[in-house]
C-alpha positions, 0 to 999 in steps of 0.5 A: 189447717196447720201452720205448716199449710198455712205457709203455702198460703200465697199472702205467705210465700210472697213474704218468705220467697221475697225474704230470700232475695233480701239476703240474697242481694247481698252476695252479688253487685247490687248496681254495675257501671261500665265504661269505654273510653278510647285507650282501652279497647274492651268496655270497663266494668265497675260492679258495687255491693251493698257493703263497702267492697267494689267489683269489676276492672274498678283499678283500671277504673279508678285510672281512668277517675283519677285525671278528671278527679274522681275518687271511689267514695270513703266506707269510714267504718269499714276496710273496702277491698280499694285504695281509698283517696284522701280526697274522697267523699265521706259514705259512712252509710254504706256499711248500712247496707245490710243492717237494711237488707238483713231488717227487710228479711227478718220483718219479711220472715215475722209478718209471711207467719202472722196469724188471720187477721193481723197478716192483712194490715202487716203485708201492708206495712212490710211492702210500704216499708220497704219502699221507703228504704230502699226508695231513701237509699237510693235517694243517698246514693244520687245525691252523694254521687251528686257530691263526688262529681261536684268535688273534683281534685283541682289538683287533676291532670284534667282539671277544667274539667266542670262540675257533674251528676252520674246519674243511678240509673242511664248514660253520661259522658266525662271529658272521653269517658262515656259511661252508662249504670244499671242495675246490677243482679243484686238489684234485680233481686230487690224489684223482684222482693217489691213485686212480690210484696205487692202481688201479696198485699194484691192477695192478703184477704185470699187464703190462695195457696201455690197451687189456685195461682193459674186459677188465679190468671186464668181469672186475672185475665178473664177480668181484664179483658171483659174490662176491655169489653166494657169499656170498649162498649161505653165508648159506643155508648158515648159515641151513638149517644152523641145528638146529631148538627142540625142542619140549617144550610137555607130551605131545607126546610120549605113544606111541600105541602102547602104548609103556612110556616114556609121559610121561604116565603121570605126569601126574595128573587134575585132581582127584588120580585117575591118568588111565585106561587103554584098558581104562576103569580105573585 
């Protein structure tokens, strides 16, 4: 098998696809926030990139933010495309976004060409590293959002606003401004890259190629269907194996053939006399 043929294997093709997605995520916004305010008829949108750059209606949103003393971050080591306020929170790690994405892309490309016997461990390490890097970036961003929301400018026009924490994903409200944070196109690319790496890990021991995808899909559906059927059969058997509860109502185990162990022999009539026997005598 030639090296070019080996690259057609899904466990190699998927990391290469993930590498391309990591690089493409640098060219589009990875995060976006929409704002609704009474003084604006249309929804305002702010888009943030993996490097110090903000797009969308960031100038209009900056005018809204100044009323509560919330400012765009200062990347420190780079000149962004917006004016940095002197009370802005320092975020020097923002310049490392391209380093992280390019590093993940390069690592994915290297893992894709590893020989058999090493690519299996390489895929596991790559997937684990990607999740760790992206998870750490998300945690740092959320901390910076907390920091910015709790260091509001005391000289802002609305200086009575309490500290708040804008979520990385979700809705929030500050004064009369409603905000919604969600991933941008680059964020979806990052999710797709991680999913591609997860599938590659599951196929790390298989030389299946892209031509085998229909068969893999059919087999996967068959395994899922069989698993559901087996689980349903096990549930039915477990219900059938449950012991039935004995009926302990008095008098139901009386013997009608004159047996010696009659529970009715201990019974008494309502007037205290013994019940009559077969001959009619007590």
